[in-house]
C-alpha positions as CSV (number, residue, x, y, z in Angstrom):
1,M,135.1,87.9,92.0
2,P,136.8,91.4,93.2
3,A,134.4,94.3,92.8
4,T,134.1,98.0,93.1
5,V,131.6,99.3,95.3
6,I,130.1,102.8,93.7
7,N,128.3,105.1,95.8
8,A,124.6,106.0,95.0
9,D,123.6,108.3,97.8
10,S,123.4,111.9,97.5
11,A,124.9,112.8,100.8
12,Q,127.7,110.4,101.0
13,V,129.1,112.2,97.6
14,Y,129.7,115.4,99.8
15,A,133.5,115.4,101.6
16,D,131.9,117.8,103.7
17,L,129.6,114.9,105.3
18,A,131.6,112.2,106.2
19,V,129.7,111.8,109.7
20,L,126.4,113.3,108.6
21,S,126.3,111.2,106.0
22,A,127.2,107.9,107.9
23,R,129.8,107.9,105.0
24,P,131.9,104.2,105.4
25,D,135.4,104.4,106.9
26,A,138.4,102.6,105.8
27,E,137.8,100.0,108.4
28,E,134.3,99.4,106.9
29,M,135.6,99.7,103.5
30,R,137.6,96.6,104.4
31,G,140.0,96.7,101.6
32,V,137.7,96.8,98.7
33,P,137.9,99.8,96.2
34,H,134.8,102.4,97.1
35,V,134.4,105.3,94.4
36,L,132.3,108.2,94.3
37,F,132.4,108.6,98.2
38,G,133.0,112.2,99.0
39,A,133.9,113.3,95.5
40,W,132.0,116.3,95.3
41,D,133.1,119.4,97.4
42,G,130.1,120.8,99.2
43,A,130.6,124.3,97.4
44,R,129.5,122.4,94.1
45,A,126.2,120.9,93.8
46,C,126.2,117.4,92.3
47,S,122.5,116.6,90.2
48,A,121.6,113.0,89.3
49,A,123.2,113.7,85.8
50,D,126.3,114.7,87.2
51,W,126.4,111.6,89.4
52,A,125.6,109.4,86.5
53,R,127.9,110.6,84.1
54,R,130.9,109.4,86.7
55,A,128.9,106.6,87.5
56,R,128.8,105.4,83.9
57,E,132.7,105.7,83.9
58,E,133.2,103.8,87.3
59,V,130.7,101.2,86.1
60,A,133.5,100.9,82.5
61,N,136.4,100.9,84.7
62,A,135.4,98.3,86.8
63,H,134.6,95.7,83.8
64,E,137.9,96.9,82.1
65,E,139.7,95.4,85.5
66,G,137.5,92.6,85.6
67,R,135.8,93.9,88.5
68,L,132.1,93.5,89.8
69,P,130.6,97.0,89.9
70,I,128.1,97.3,93.0
71,L,126.0,100.6,92.9
72,V,125.1,100.9,96.8
73,G,122.9,103.7,98.3
74,G,119.1,104.7,98.3
75,T,118.8,108.2,96.1
76,G,116.2,106.6,93.9
77,L,116.6,109.6,91.5
78,Y,120.4,108.9,90.8
79,L,119.9,105.1,90.3
80,R,116.8,105.8,87.4
81,T,119.0,108.8,85.9
82,L,122.0,106.1,85.7
83,I,119.8,103.1,84.3
84,D,116.7,104.6,82.2
85,G,118.7,107.6,81.4
86,I,117.6,111.8,81.5
87,A,115.6,114.0,80.0
88,P,117.6,115.9,77.2
89,I,116.3,119.4,78.3
90,P,117.5,122.4,77.3
91,A,119.3,125.2,79.2
92,I,116.5,127.3,81.1
93,D,116.2,130.8,80.1
94,P,117.7,132.8,83.3
95,V,115.1,135.2,82.8
96,I,112.4,132.7,82.9
97,R,113.7,131.2,85.7
98,E,114.5,134.4,88.0
99,A,110.6,135.3,87.2
100,V,109.2,131.8,88.0
101,R,111.3,131.5,91.1
102,A,109.7,135.0,92.7
103,L,106.3,133.6,92.1
104,P,104.6,132.1,95.7
105,V,104.1,128.4,95.0
106,A,100.0,128.7,95.0
107,E,100.8,131.2,92.0
108,A,103.0,129.2,90.2
109,H,101.1,126.0,90.4
110,E,98.0,127.9,89.3
111,A,99.8,128.8,86.3
112,L,101.4,125.4,85.9
113,T,97.6,124.4,86.0
114,Q,96.5,126.3,82.6
115,E,100.3,125.6,80.6
116,D,101.0,122.1,82.1
117,P,98.2,120.3,83.5
118,A,99.4,116.7,83.6
119,S,102.1,118.5,85.5
120,A,99.8,120.4,87.9
121,Q,97.8,117.3,88.5
122,R,100.6,115.3,89.4
123,L,102.8,117.6,91.7
124,N,102.1,118.3,95.0
125,P,100.7,122.1,94.6
126,A,102.7,122.9,97.9
127,D,106.2,121.8,96.7
128,T,108.1,124.7,95.8
129,T,110.9,123.4,93.9
130,R,109.3,120.8,91.5
131,V,106.2,123.1,90.8
132,A,108.7,125.7,89.5
133,R,111.0,123.3,87.9
134,A,107.8,122.2,85.7
135,L,106.8,125.9,84.9
136,E,110.3,127.1,84.1
137,V,110.7,123.9,81.6
138,V,107.3,124.5,79.8
139,R,107.8,128.4,79.6
140,S,111.5,128.2,78.4
141,T,111.3,125.4,75.9
142,G,107.6,125.6,74.8
143,Q,107.1,121.9,75.9
144,P,105.6,120.1,79.2
145,L,107.7,117.8,81.3
146,S,106.2,114.9,79.7
147,H,107.4,115.7,76.5
148,W,111.1,115.9,77.5
149,H,110.7,112.7,80.3
150,S,109.6,110.6,77.1
151,R,112.8,111.0,75.4
152,L,115.2,109.8,78.1
153,E,119.0,109.3,76.7
154,G,122.1,108.0,78.3
155,G,120.7,105.5,80.0
156,I,123.0,102.0,80.6
157,G,120.1,99.6,81.6
158,G,120.2,98.2,78.1
159,E,123.9,97.7,78.2
160,I,124.2,95.6,81.5
161,D,123.0,92.6,83.3
162,L,121.8,94.2,86.3
163,T,120.7,92.3,89.4
164,A,119.2,94.3,92.1
165,A,117.9,94.1,95.8
166,V,115.9,96.4,97.5
167,L,116.1,96.2,101.6
168,V,112.9,96.5,103.1
169,P,113.4,96.4,106.9
170,D,110.5,96.1,109.0
171,R,109.3,100.0,109.9
172,D,109.4,99.9,113.6
173,W,112.8,98.8,113.8
174,L,114.2,101.2,111.2
175,Y,112.6,104.1,113.0
176,E,114.0,103.1,116.2
177,R,117.2,102.9,114.4
178,C,116.3,106.3,113.0
179,D,116.0,107.4,116.7
180,R,119.5,106.1,117.6
181,R,121.5,107.4,114.8
182,F,121.6,110.7,115.1
183,A,122.5,110.8,118.8
184,L,125.4,108.6,118.0
185,M,126.6,111.3,114.9
186,L,126.6,114.1,117.9
187,D,128.9,111.8,119.8
188,R,131.3,111.3,117.0
189,G,131.9,114.7,115.3
190,A,128.9,115.8,113.5
191,V,128.7,119.2,115.5
192,E,132.2,120.1,114.4
193,E,131.3,119.1,110.4
194,V,128.6,121.3,110.3
195,Q,130.2,124.3,112.5
196,A,133.0,124.0,109.5
197,L,130.3,123.9,107.2
198,L,128.9,127.3,108.5
199,E,132.3,128.8,108.5
200,R,132.7,128.3,105.0
201,G,129.7,130.5,104.1
202,L,128.4,128.5,101.8
203,D,125.1,129.2,99.7
204,P,122.1,127.6,102.1
205,D,120.3,126.6,99.0
206,L,123.2,123.9,98.3
207,P,122.3,120.1,98.7
208,V,125.0,119.9,101.2
209,M,123.6,123.0,103.6
210,R,119.9,120.6,103.5
211,A,121.6,117.3,104.3
212,I,119.5,115.9,107.2
213,G,121.1,117.0,110.6
214,V,122.9,120.8,109.0
215,A,120.0,122.9,109.9
216,E,119.3,121.1,113.3
217,I,122.8,121.2,114.0
218,A,122.9,124.9,112.9
219,G,120.1,125.9,114.8
220,M,121.6,124.7,118.4
221,L,124.8,126.4,117.5
222,A,123.1,129.6,117.3
223,G,121.3,128.8,120.7
224,D,117.6,128.4,119.3
225,Y,117.5,124.9,121.2
226,D,119.7,123.0,123.0
227,R,121.4,119.5,122.3
228,D,118.3,116.9,122.8
229,E,116.0,119.4,120.8
230,A,118.4,119.2,117.9
231,A,118.9,115.7,118.0
232,A,115.0,115.0,118.5
233,R,114.4,117.2,115.3
234,A,116.9,115.6,113.3
235,A,115.8,111.8,114.0
236,Q,112.3,113.3,113.1
237,A,113.6,114.7,109.7
238,T,115.3,111.2,109.4
239,R,112.2,109.1,109.9
240,R,110.2,111.5,107.4
241,Y,113.1,110.6,104.8
242,A,112.9,106.8,105.5
243,K,109.1,107.1,104.8
244,R,109.4,108.3,101.3
245,Q,112.1,106.0,100.8
246,Y,109.8,103.0,101.6
247,T,107.2,104.8,99.2
248,W,109.7,105.2,96.1
249,F,111.5,101.8,96.6
250,R,107.8,99.6,96.7
251,N,106.5,101.5,93.6
252,Q,109.1,103.1,91.1
253,P,111.9,100.1,90.4
254,S,111.0,97.3,88.3
255,P,109.1,94.3,89.9
256,E,112.2,92.2,88.7
257,W,114.0,94.0,91.5
258,M,114.4,91.3,94.3
259,R,112.9,92.5,97.6
260,F,114.3,91.5,100.9
261,E,111.5,92.4,103.7
262,T,112.9,91.4,107.2
263,E,113.7,93.0,110.5
264,S,117.3,93.4,110.5
265,N,118.4,92.2,106.7
266,D,121.1,89.8,107.2
267,S,123.8,91.0,104.9
268,D,125.1,87.5,104.5
269,A,122.3,86.0,103.5
270,I,121.2,88.5,101.1
271,I,124.8,88.7,99.3
272,E,124.6,84.4,98.8
273,I,120.8,85.0,97.2
274,L,122.2,87.7,95.1
275,C,125.2,86.1,94.2
276,R,123.3,82.8,92.9
277,H,121.2,85.1,90.9
278,L,124.1,86.3,89.3
279,L,125.6,82.9,88.5
280,L,122.1,82.1,86.9
281,T,121.9,85.4,84.3
């Protein structure tokens, strides 16, 4: 069956991050249509809602063309938003947002404990972004996050037949690849990619500027440390990200999603299993 590959990786959506996100090149695509890869300019943040909106369109387009839509990538929030929907949280009052974001995280968490204790208990007290988000939501809307998250809308999970595979490679094997990955990127244009980003003068809070490798290479270019140190820092950041991915994909997806716990994840064997599963559903 002909297929369309739909990107679900929050770094590979940015045109500016071909090397640092390990975006597939033309040879790796093998003539198969790939969409939502490099689809956003780095100057424009791609939220989970933005991506899900485009992904829904691409899934529909693939079905209309008689193609199998294949979602690939490890951004759990993207996948969850597309499948389950998103909370219809109203726009936040800019005055409230500014006031909340100006608070030290400890003070914001203390306030959240009083105004939305469930979120305060669930969130890491040092998580500046999520604590601020929860506090600004309850102050702007008068309702806690749990109220909005119970009203998810726009998900396509009930409209499609979904066959899912979670790849869970051996942790030591994966970490060794994380260590080698960034050194290869440095040889294949990552420095030039970051230099081009820095020359654009983009807001440092944009997702594209917070991608793994950008800050590490920027520090090297500024003369703060050498190439070896940049590679070591980026490899460590990659391992930390991989650890978070392990946790998310072990606990969040439906237990019906197939899991493949192997060292190298033989792609041909996995594809054969998924195809058999598709034929039975």
